[in-house]
N, C-alpha and C positions, 0 to 999 in steps of 0.2 A: 182621437182615440185614446183612452187611457187604459193602460194594461200594466199596472205598476210592478206586480210581482210575477216573476217567471219561474216556473218549476222545471227542473231537469231530472229525469230518471236514468240512472247510470252515470258513475263517476269515473269511467274510463277515459281514454284519450279523446273520443269525440264528445261525450257529455261534458267533460271539463272544458273543452275548448268552446262549446256553445255557451256554456255559463260564463266563461270570460268575456265572450262577445256581448252577451246581454247585460252583464254587470258594467262593461265599458260603455254601454249605450245608456247607462244611468238607472237600470232596473235593479230592484232587490231580487236576488236569485236564491232559491232553495235548490240545493242539489242533494239527491237521495241515492243512496246505495246500501244494500244489506250488508256489504262487505266492509268492515271498519278499515282494513288495510287499504282498500281502494279510495276511501274518503281521505285517509290521512295522506295518501299519495297525491290526490288531487289538490288538497289544501297546500302541500309543500311545493307541488308543481306550480300552482298559481302564484305563490309568493316569490318563487324563483324567476318566473316569466316576468311578472310585474316589476321586480327589482332590476331585472335586466333592461327593461324599457326605460325605467328611470335613469339608469346609469348611462344609457345611450342618448338620453335627452329627448326620447320620443314622447314621454309624458312627465308632468311635473311631479314632485315627491307627494304633494297633498292629493293630486289626483290618483296616484298609484294607491295610496292608503285608503281613499275612498272606495276604489274599485274592490280591494280586498275585504273591506268591511261590508260591502253589499252582498258578499257571497256567503251563504249560510249552509253548513254541511249537516246533514240529518240521516238518521238510521230509520225513520218511520215515514210512511207516506202521509200520515195524518197532518204533517206540517204543510201540506198542499192546499189546505182549505181555503186560502185567500189568493191563490194564483189565478191569474187571468188567462194564462196559457201554460200548459204542461207539455214539454217535449220529451218523448221517450227515446232513449239512446242505448238500449241494451242489445245483446247479442241477436244476430239475424236468425231467430228461431220463431216461427209464427206462433206456436202454442205459448212460448214464453211471453211474447208480445201481447198476445190476446188476454192472457192472465193479468198482465200489468193494467191493461185498459179497463178490464172488468172491475178490477180493485179500485182504480182511480175514480171511476164514474160514481162510486159510492161514497167518495170522500169530498170531491171538489164541488163548487157551485155549478148550477144548471146552466150558467152563462160561460163557464170556463171552456176554452178550446183545447182539445186534446190533439196532439200532433205526433206522428212517428217519423223518425229520422231514417227509416229503412232505405237501403239503397236498391233493393231489387224485388222485395216481397209486395203482394197485393195490398194496396190501401184498403180496398173494399173488405177484404178478409179481416184485417185488423179492426176496422170500423164495426164489423158485425159483431165484435165481442160486446159493444155498448147498446144499451136500450135506446139511447138517443144518439144514433150513428151519424146524424146530420152535423154534429159538432166536430167530427173527426176529419183530419186533413193530413196529407204528407208534406213535411217540410225537410227536405234533404240537403244537409250541409256537406261540404267536401272537406276531407282532412288535409291539413290542420284548419279547423273552422276560423280561427282568428286571421288567418293569412289568405285563405282561398276565398275570393269575392263572390262566387256563384252559389246560389241556393235555389234548388228546384221546389216549386209549389205544386203539389199534385192533389188535385180534388178525387175523392172516391165517388162512385156513382151515388152515394148517400149524402155527400157533403153539400151543405147549403151554400148558395152563393155569398151570403153574408160572411160566413166563417172563412171562405177562400179569400175574399177581398180584404177582410180585417187582417188575416194572416199575412198576406202579401204586403199591405201597407205597413204592418208592424216591421217586418224583416227588411224592407226598404229603408225603413227609418234607421235601421242599424247599419247603414252604409254598405248593405249588400246589394249584388245585382241579381234580381229574381227573374225566373222564367217560369211559365206555366206549362206543364206537361200532362198528358193523358196517362191514366192509371194503367200502363202496360208494362210488361217486364223490362227492367232497366231504365225506365223513363226515357230521358233524352241521351244524357252523356253515356251511362253504362250499356246502353244499346248501341249507339253509334259508334262508340270507341272499340266495339269488339274486334273488327278487323285489324286494328293496329297491333294487337297482340296475336290473334289467330292467323292472319296471313302471313306475319313475320315468322311465326312458329312453322307455318306450312313451308315457306321458302327454305328455312333452315332444314327441315326434315327432308325435303326433296334434294338437298345438297347443292342448290343454286348458289348459296353464299353462306358463309359462316357467321356466327353470332356477332363478333365485333364489326364485321363488314356491313351487316344489316343495320346495326346501330349507327355506324358512321354514315351510311347513305341517308338514313332518315333525319339525321341531325345536319350534317354538313351540306347535303344537297337539298333536303326538303325543309330545312329550318325548324324542325321540331326541338323543343329544349332538351329532351332525353330520348334516347333510342327506346324501341320496345322492350328489349331484354333488361336494359338499365331500369326502366320503369317497372317492369314486373319484379325485379329484385327489390326495388324500393318499396313497392305495395306489399310484397310478400307473395310468393308463388302459391301458398295456400289460399290467401284471400282472393288473389286474382283468379285462381282456377275455380273457387267455389262460386264466385259471381258469374263466370262463364257457364258453369254447369247449371247454375239456377236459371239463367236466362234461356239456356238450350232446352231444359225440360219445360220451362214456362211457355215456350213458343212451340210446344208439341213436337220437339225434336226437329225443328227446322235445321236442315244441313248448314245453313249459313252460320250458325252459332256453335257448331259442333266443337267441343273441347279438344285439347291436344294431349295425346298420350305422353309426349315429351314432358309438358308441364305437370301432368298427373304424376309422373315417375318422380320428378323433382320434389314435388310435395310430399310423396310417399317417403323419399329419401331424407327428408328433413333439410334439403337444400332450399331453404325458403328466401334466400336473398341476404340483404344487409343485416337483418335482424339475428340471423344465425351465423353470419361470417362467410357464408358460401351459398352461391345460386349459380346463375349463369356465369358469373365472374367470382373470383376468390378475393375476398375482403380481409384476409388475414394479414397481418403486419409483414411486410416485406414481400408479399405475393407479387409475382410477375404474370399478368394476363396477356394472351395473344393479341397482336396488333391487326388492325383491319387491312384487307386488300384495298387500297385506294384506287380502284379502277373506276373512272367516271362512267363508262358505258355499263358496266355491271351495276354500279351505284344507282344509275337512272333507271335501270331495269327493275331494280328492287323498290325503289321509290314509287314508280309508276303503278306497280302491281298493288302495294298496300294502299296508295292513295285513291285508286279508282274503286277499290273496295270500300274505303271510308265514304267516298262521295256517294256510291250507290246506296249505302246504309242511311246516309243523311237525306237523300232524296226520297227513299222509301218511307223514312219517318214522317216526311212532309206528305207524301201520297196518302198515308194512313191517318193524317191529321193528329200525329202525336204532339205536335207543337207547330207553331207558324214558322215561316222562313227566317225571320229575324231572331226568334228565340232559340232555333236550332243553331244558327251560326254563333250567336252570343253564348250559348251554353258550351260549345266546344273550344272557344277562345278563352272564356273565363273560368271554365270548370276543370279543363285539362291542358290549358296553355297552348293550344294549337296556334301555329303561326298566322293562320287566317281562317276565316269561315269556310267550311267545306263547300257550301253551295256557291259562295262567291269564287272559290277556287275552281270549281267546275266550269263557271263562266270563262275563267281565264284559260284553262285547258282547252275548253270547247266541248259542248255537250255531245256533238257527234263523235269525237274522238273517245269520250268516256264510254259511250255505247259500243263502239267498235272494239275497244279494249276488252270490254267485259265479254262481248260475243266471242272474241278470240280465245279467252280463257275458257268459256263454256264449250266451245268447239273442241278443245284439246282434252278437257276432263269430263265432259258430259255429266257434271254434278250440279244439282240445284243451288248449291253454294254460290255458283257464278251467275245465277239468272239476273238478268238486267231489270231494274226497277221499271214498271210500266210508266211512271212519270218521266223518267229519263228518255225512254224510247219515244214516247209521244212528243216530248219537247224537241228532240232531235229531228223528228219527221216534220215538224212545224217550224223549225228554226228558232225557237224561243230560248231566252235566257232566264235565269233566276232573278237577275237584277236588271 
């Protein structure tokens, strides 16, 4: 498959990251942004990153120079005429994305694949902006794109099988790990991961444990690389809250995805996390943050509650055929660095225990948030395992 020139719409962090990945894979890359400052920042950012890789001996001088030379910065979409694939990476606003695709289709070749990097919007809605919507597909990278191995490939109902497979083959050739996901809110990762944040916030709001203790439990006992509050501060409380709110409304206000008032107030206050210097933790110079209560029994209780909710979400994704078993576990280990696949983890804990823990939560709260996936309940009754 030959797709020499790749187009990128949007020179922000995500668009610049994807451009670097494509150029490193040997493609000529055209990156567009209407904002000259964004393009200048992208150019200087690429030079800084590539120079650092050369200094560290990760790539040779000549290779670094070639990568930089392959990226072309443009202020007009008309430079995309020779692109075999164009990936849109603009703000998460459906009307803006549809406008981009409508304009792109009038410029590019009829064989050009048009892809959106949206993390939570409907691929079908984006594709509807095009007369030839069968050429549109979701190609969702994770930030930072050069470092995160996972890419979700999401066919719209309009996408042709050829476009989906060509897209998957291309991204595989960029040394990425691809998974196929159904076009439903959050796809795999942003859907399955919601309880990592939501249930941690709920535990905090109920006063069961404080923020550093919850993070300690998930990291030290659970083996997660970052605690949920550390991760929300890293992502940005504004971004994380918006994704949760989008998934919640897109699922017709299913209580399982209900956002937290705690996080909403943090976002409203401007306590966004690392990027503002304050979130759930204080990142200012010399700041002292509270220490966790290292109580093993409390920590295990916290971990079990978050983990069983994550497992339930992964099982439900399989039940609704959002993706297959292997892709769901692969997505969570490669997309958000979970210590192991959630479905494999369920087997280790025991499906029956997962069901009984969920039922115990439901019996306390009588909230649909804690309803057990039909797949888990059926497997428990039959003594089945995922693997």
